[in-house]
RODO-2510 file (C-alpha; in nm, 4 decimals, decimal comma):
residues 289
     n   res          X          Y          Z
     1     m     0,0000     0,0000     0,0000
     2     n     0,1376     0,3416    -0,0965
     3     i     0,0418     0,6123     0,1532
     4     l     0,0890     0,9820     0,0916
     5     i     0,1283     1,1809     0,4104
     6     p     0,0473     1,5492     0,3642
     7     g     0,3052     1,8206     0,4215
     8     y     0,6821     1,7577     0,4423
     9     l     0,6492     1,3803     0,4745
    10     s     0,7552     1,1265     0,2185
    11     i     0,5533     0,8590     0,0462
    12     v     0,5805     0,5392     0,2444
    13     t     0,5015     0,1885     0,1212
    14     i     0,3592    -0,0460     0,3844
    15     d     0,2628    -0,4102     0,3705
    16     l    -0,0035    -0,4393     0,6406
    17     y    -0,0842    -0,8061     0,6112
    18     p     0,2219    -1,0285     0,6657
    19     e     0,2972    -1,1753     1,0072
    20     k     0,5554    -0,9028     1,0631
    21     p     0,4487    -0,5732     0,9013
    22     t     0,7236    -0,4060     0,7006
    23     y     0,7753    -0,0649     0,5480
    24     k     1,0078     0,1097     0,3097
    25     t     1,0476     0,4625     0,1827
    26     g     1,1458     0,5864    -0,1588
    27     p     0,9948     0,5982    -0,5065
    28     v     0,6295     0,5061    -0,5306
    29     d     0,5681     0,1477    -0,6310
    30     p     0,3144     0,0900    -0,9106
    31     g    -0,0366     0,0993    -0,7733
    32     p    -0,2786     0,3424    -0,6097
    33     v    -0,1652     0,6042    -0,3609
    34     y    -0,3800     0,6386    -0,0461
    35     f    -0,4058     0,9786     0,1195
    36     l    -0,3783     0,9582     0,4971
    37     p    -0,4959     1,2948     0,6363
    38     f    -0,4282     1,2313     1,0043
    39     l    -0,1742     1,0148     1,1832
    40     t    -0,2535     0,8811     1,5261
    41     r    -0,0033     0,7478     1,7729
    42     d    -0,1904     0,4149     1,7853
    43     f    -0,1615     0,3805     1,4094
    44     l     0,2080     0,4556     1,4149
    45     i     0,2766     0,2024     1,6887
    46     s     0,0428    -0,0690     1,5572
    47     y     0,1895    -0,0745     1,2098
    48     r     0,5485     0,0314     1,2814
    49     f     0,4868     0,3266     1,0581
    50     a     0,8103     0,5033     0,9577
    51     i     0,8312     0,8723     0,8772
    52     n     1,1307     0,9684     0,6698
    53     p     1,3287     1,1942     0,9070
    54     i     1,4992     1,3750     0,6170
    55     y     1,1737     1,5488     0,5406
    56     v     1,0761     1,6366     0,8937
    57     q     1,3922     1,7302     1,0806
    58     d     1,3539     2,0928     0,9791
    59     m     0,9829     2,1165     1,0586
    60     k     0,9130     2,4025     1,2940
    61     r     0,6681     2,3732     1,5795
    62     s     0,4349     2,6194     1,4057
    63     q     0,4372     2,3998     1,0962
    64     i     0,3459     2,0947     1,3035
    65     r     0,0571     2,2844     1,4621
    66     r    -0,0529     2,3922     1,1158
    67     f    -0,0358     2,0330     0,9968
    68     l    -0,2506     1,9108     1,2857
    69     k    -0,5005     2,1931     1,2374
    70     l    -0,5401     2,1201     0,8670
    71     s    -0,5803     1,7490     0,9382
    72     k    -0,9073     1,8296     1,1191
    73     l    -1,0549     1,9093     0,7783
    74     f    -1,0421     1,5385     0,6998
    75     s    -1,1057     1,3753     1,0374
    76     k    -1,3497     1,4266     1,3241
    77     p    -1,1841     1,5898     1,6276
    78     h    -1,2159     1,4207     1,9647
    79     p    -1,4825     1,6203     2,1581
    80     w    -1,2645     1,6452     2,4679
    81     h    -0,9229     1,7057     2,3136
    82     g    -0,9860     1,8241     1,9586
    83     i    -1,2452     2,1004     2,0104
    84     d    -1,0962     2,4325     2,1091
    85     i    -1,2334     2,5818     2,4297
    86     g    -1,2423     2,9283     2,2730
    87     e    -1,0299     3,2421     2,2763
    88     n    -1,2491     3,4255     2,5307
    89     t    -1,2347     3,1642     2,8068
    90     p    -1,3508     3,1842     3,0834
    91     d    -1,5917     3,4644     2,9824
    92     v    -1,7341     3,2563     2,6976
    93     v    -1,6725     2,8826     2,6623
    94     k    -1,7360     2,6170     2,4041
    95     v    -1,9658     2,3403     2,5322
    96     f    -2,0127     1,9835     2,4085
    97     i    -2,3702     1,8770     2,4864
    98     e    -2,4167     1,5133     2,5919
    99     i    -2,7795     1,5013     2,7070
   100     v    -3,0854     1,7218     2,6658
   101     p    -3,4249     1,7484     2,8381
   102     g    -3,6373     1,4514     2,7374
   103     d    -3,3505     1,2014     2,7264
   104     t    -3,4465     0,9014     2,9355
   105     m    -3,0943     0,7630     2,9097
   106     k    -2,7858     0,9138     3,0705
   107     y    -2,5296     0,9547     2,7945
   108     e    -2,1683     1,0458     2,8496
   109     l    -1,8505     1,0703     2,6469
   110     d    -1,6461     0,7569     2,5952
   111     k    -1,3002     0,9016     2,6580
   112     d    -1,1170     0,6511     2,4391
   113     s    -1,3271     0,6656     2,1231
   114     g    -1,4767     1,0149     2,1475
   115     y    -1,8278     0,8805     2,0864
   116     l    -2,1250     0,9153     2,3191
   117     k    -2,2102     0,6001     2,5105
   118     v    -2,5064     0,4932     2,7227
   119     d    -2,4098     0,5282     3,0873
   120     r    -2,7397     0,4213     3,2446
   121     p    -3,1156     0,4748     3,2259
   122     q    -3,2366     0,7813     3,4124
   123     r    -3,3999     0,6852     3,7401
   124     f    -3,7798     0,7117     3,7409
   125     s    -3,8918     1,0578     3,6218
   126     n    -3,5605     1,2292     3,6915
   127     i    -3,4945     1,4120     3,3636
   128     c    -3,2224     1,6696     3,3017
   129     p    -3,3916     2,0135     3,3094
   130     m    -3,1463     2,1813     3,0688
   131     p    -2,8856     2,0760     2,8080
   132     y    -2,5905     1,9241     2,9914
   133     g    -2,2366     1,8371     2,8891
   134     f    -1,8775     1,9447     2,9448
   135     i    -1,6224     2,2088     2,8528
   136     p    -1,3571     2,0741     2,6115
   137     q    -0,9894     2,0849     2,7082
   138     t    -1,0637     2,0999     3,0808
   139     l    -0,9917     1,8508     3,3587
   140     c    -1,0963     1,8400     3,7230
   141     d    -0,7730     1,7415     3,8879
   142     e    -0,5368     1,8804     4,1507
   143     r    -0,6083     2,2532     4,1149
   144     v    -0,9856     2,2091     4,1107
   145     g    -0,9633     1,9797     4,4128
   146     q    -0,7469     2,2301     4,6006
   147     y    -0,9956     2,5099     4,5341
   148     c    -1,2792     2,2930     4,6629
   149     m    -1,0834     2,2189     4,9819
   150     k    -1,0076     2,5878     5,0269
   151     k    -1,3744     2,6824     5,0027
   152     t    -1,5128     2,3958     5,2122
   153     g    -1,2407     2,3660     5,4763
   154     r    -1,1980     1,9962     5,4022
   155     d    -0,8632     1,8290     5,3402
   156     d    -0,9614     1,5070     5,1631
   157     i    -1,0886     1,6223     4,8213
   158     d    -0,9464     1,5300     4,4814
   159     g    -1,0670     1,6195     4,1340
   160     d    -1,2851     1,3542     3,9695
   161     q    -1,0484     1,3202     3,6669
   162     d    -1,3233     1,4170     3,4211
   163     p    -1,3727     1,7225     3,2014
   164     l    -1,5582     2,0053     3,3760
   165     d    -1,9363     1,9594     3,3686
   166     i    -2,1648     2,2406     3,2576
   167     c    -2,5407     2,2936     3,2294
   168     v    -2,6666     2,5506     2,9762
   169     i    -2,9863     2,7468     3,0329
   170     t    -3,1803     2,8330     2,7183
   171     e    -3,5388     2,8997     2,6157
   172     r    -3,4933     2,7023     2,2956
   173     n    -3,5554     2,3321     2,2512
   174     i    -3,2382     2,1427     2,1612
   175     p    -3,3638     1,8058     2,0334
   176     h    -3,0493     1,5982     2,0747
   177     g    -2,6980     1,5928     2,2128
   178     n    -2,3647     1,5477     2,0348
   179     i    -2,3519     1,9155     1,9407
   180     i    -2,1393     2,2144     2,0408
   181     l    -2,2495     2,5640     2,1393
   182     d    -2,1143     2,8813     2,2994
   183     a    -2,2162     2,9588     2,6570
   184     i    -2,1592     3,2325     2,9150
   185     p    -2,0870     3,1060     3,2694
   186     v    -2,2960     3,2728     3,5409
   187     g    -2,2285     3,0525     3,8441
   188     g    -2,2116     2,6951     3,9594
   189     f    -2,2652     2,4249     4,2192
   190     r    -1,9756     2,3149     4,4376
   191     m    -2,0659     1,9487     4,4337
   192     i    -1,8764     1,6730     4,6137
   193     d    -1,9317     1,3098     4,5173
   194     g    -1,7776     1,0931     4,7869
   195     e    -1,4348     1,2545     4,8203
   196     e    -1,4158     1,4009     4,4713
   197     a    -1,4818     1,7541     4,3486
   198     d    -1,7532     1,7324     4,0828
   199     d    -1,8340     2,0980     4,0122
   200     k    -2,1281     2,1852     3,7884
   201     i    -2,0936     2,5131     3,6019
   202     i    -2,4204     2,6929     3,5292
   203     a    -2,4228     2,8963     3,2086
   204     v    -2,6604     3,0655     2,9654
   205     m    -2,6494     3,0050     2,5924
   206     k    -2,4857     3,2933     2,4125
   207     g    -2,7446     3,4987     2,2279
   208     d    -3,0449     3,3385     2,3988
   209     a    -3,3376     3,5826     2,3792
   210     s    -3,4735     3,5127     2,7281
   211     f    -3,1681     3,4178     2,9329
   212     g    -2,8696     3,5445     2,7317
   213     g    -2,8557     3,8735     2,9216
   214     m    -2,8027     3,7125     3,2618
   215     k    -2,4696     3,8055     3,4189
   216     d    -2,4652     3,6141     3,7478
   217     i    -2,6299     3,3274     3,9333
   218     q    -2,8513     3,5730     4,1206
   219     d    -3,0157     3,6600     3,7861
   220     v    -3,1270     3,2992     3,7341
   221     p    -3,4842     3,2305     3,8554
   222     n    -3,4918     3,0361     4,1814
   223     h    -3,7069     2,7572     4,0409
   224     i    -3,4446     2,6808     3,7753
   225     v    -3,1669     2,6689     4,0350
   226     e    -3,3800     2,4392     4,2533
   227     r    -3,4596     2,2030     3,9645
   228     l    -3,0955     2,1820     3,8654
   229     s    -2,9769     2,1182     4,2202
   230     h    -3,2398     1,8446     4,2686
   231     y    -3,1343     1,6791     3,9448
   232     f    -2,7646     1,6770     4,0268
   233     l    -2,8284     1,5404     4,3759
   234     t    -3,0334     1,2483     4,2437
   235     y    -2,9242     1,1707     3,8846
   236     k    -2,6518     0,9255     3,9872
   237     q    -2,8968     0,6956     4,1594
   238     r    -2,9261     0,3710     3,9655
   239     p    -3,2571     0,1981     3,8929
   240     f    -3,3525    -0,0765     4,1422
   241     s    -3,0316    -0,0268     4,3361
   242     d    -2,9985     0,0147     4,7106
   243     e    -2,6566     0,1722     4,6683
   244     k    -2,6377     0,5096     4,8389
   245     r    -2,3889     0,7682     4,7185
   246     e    -2,2703     1,0523     4,9346
   247     v    -2,3400     1,3446     4,7038
   248     e    -2,3716     1,6973     4,8358
   249     i    -2,3817     2,0536     4,7100
   250     t    -2,1931     2,2629     4,9614
   251     h    -2,2254     2,5998     4,7880
   252     i    -2,4017     2,7740     4,5025
   253     y    -2,1386     3,0151     4,3767
   254     n    -2,1345     3,3245     4,1540
   255     q    -1,9811     3,3998     3,8167
   256     k    -1,6449     3,5020     3,9618
   257     e    -1,5957     3,1651     4,1299
   258     a    -1,7246     2,9829     3,8216
   259     k    -1,4552     3,1496     3,6129
   260     e    -1,1938     3,0541     3,8729
   261     v    -1,3015     2,6888     3,8576
   262     i    -1,2900     2,6957     3,4766
   263     s    -0,9429     2,8544     3,4732
   264     r    -0,8134     2,5954     3,7184
   265     s    -0,9600     2,3111     3,5140
   266     v    -0,7851     2,4445     3,2022
   267     k    -0,4542     2,4484     3,3894
   268     d    -0,5195     2,0946     3,5161
   269     y    -0,5862     1,9818     3,1593
   270     n    -0,2706     2,1423     3,0219
   271     n    -0,0623     1,9992     3,3044
   272     r    -0,1879     1,6484     3,2277
   273     f    -0,1941     1,6479     2,8481
   274     n     0,0865     1,8817     2,7453
   275     i     0,3200     1,5856     2,7945
   276     d     0,1207     1,3887     2,5374
   277     k     0,1231     1,6842     2,2979
   278     k     0,4989     1,7142     2,3322
   279     e     0,5367     1,3425     2,2607
   280     l     0,3198     1,3792     1,9499
   281     f     0,5349     1,6670     1,8253
   282     e     0,8460     1,4564     1,8780
   283     l     0,6930     1,1609     1,6931
   284     i     0,6043     1,3744     1,3960
   285     g     0,9327     1,5641     1,4050
   286     s     1,1730     1,2741     1,4313
   287     g     0,9854     0,9590     1,3316
   288     l     0,9683     0,6309     1,5225
   289     e     1,2779     0,4300     1,6002
***
């Protein structure tokens, strides 16, 4: 198989089917050339893919970023890692919606594949009051956990190792999840699940005619805040299960604290995944041994 890798990389011929996959670089063998728009680390490792270092030694970091950005034109970005959080964070954030009002199943992101998966049926009539999902390129880890401990006075809280959850208030009906939208944070719930910080950011959809002008949690009608808090305190209960989870909302906080939580989650994400990004740059820049 002849594979053409876009931008500064040579044509590589790979035999994928023998017991021990082999590769070679050089002139194109007779036969079709397959365009591979995006290289993943798993692909490189699985097939012992070799990038000709002559073509990539002089690649600048900006060129690598450009290469990865252009590759998104031909492949679906991972909702957590591939969707940009937005230039105006934390004032305005990009949101990936997982579930919407009316969903009787609890959907959540499968972190490995990037697809939505069924987590569990919603218990009884407990339905999410507003579109609910997460903020891409965030992670609730050490910094988010430390902030929760600072505000609660506890010393046993860690981040839940998930992207930061967010609920978006809007007057409009959004019929399904697996979409992205822009939202303006106005506050949040400091929620603790067991010994893990599980903050829920409350936001309004940017441009919403009824709610888009809200600036802080105090502008949100009380009945909406009450419905959301009831949902988050009960939505993890499983059907026909006697298991009891220690879930509590210790504070309902304002926009300023919501922005602080978002900023900390961005730093947690970068601290965790910048190592992987650096490794990817090195793989592209120098090839695999």
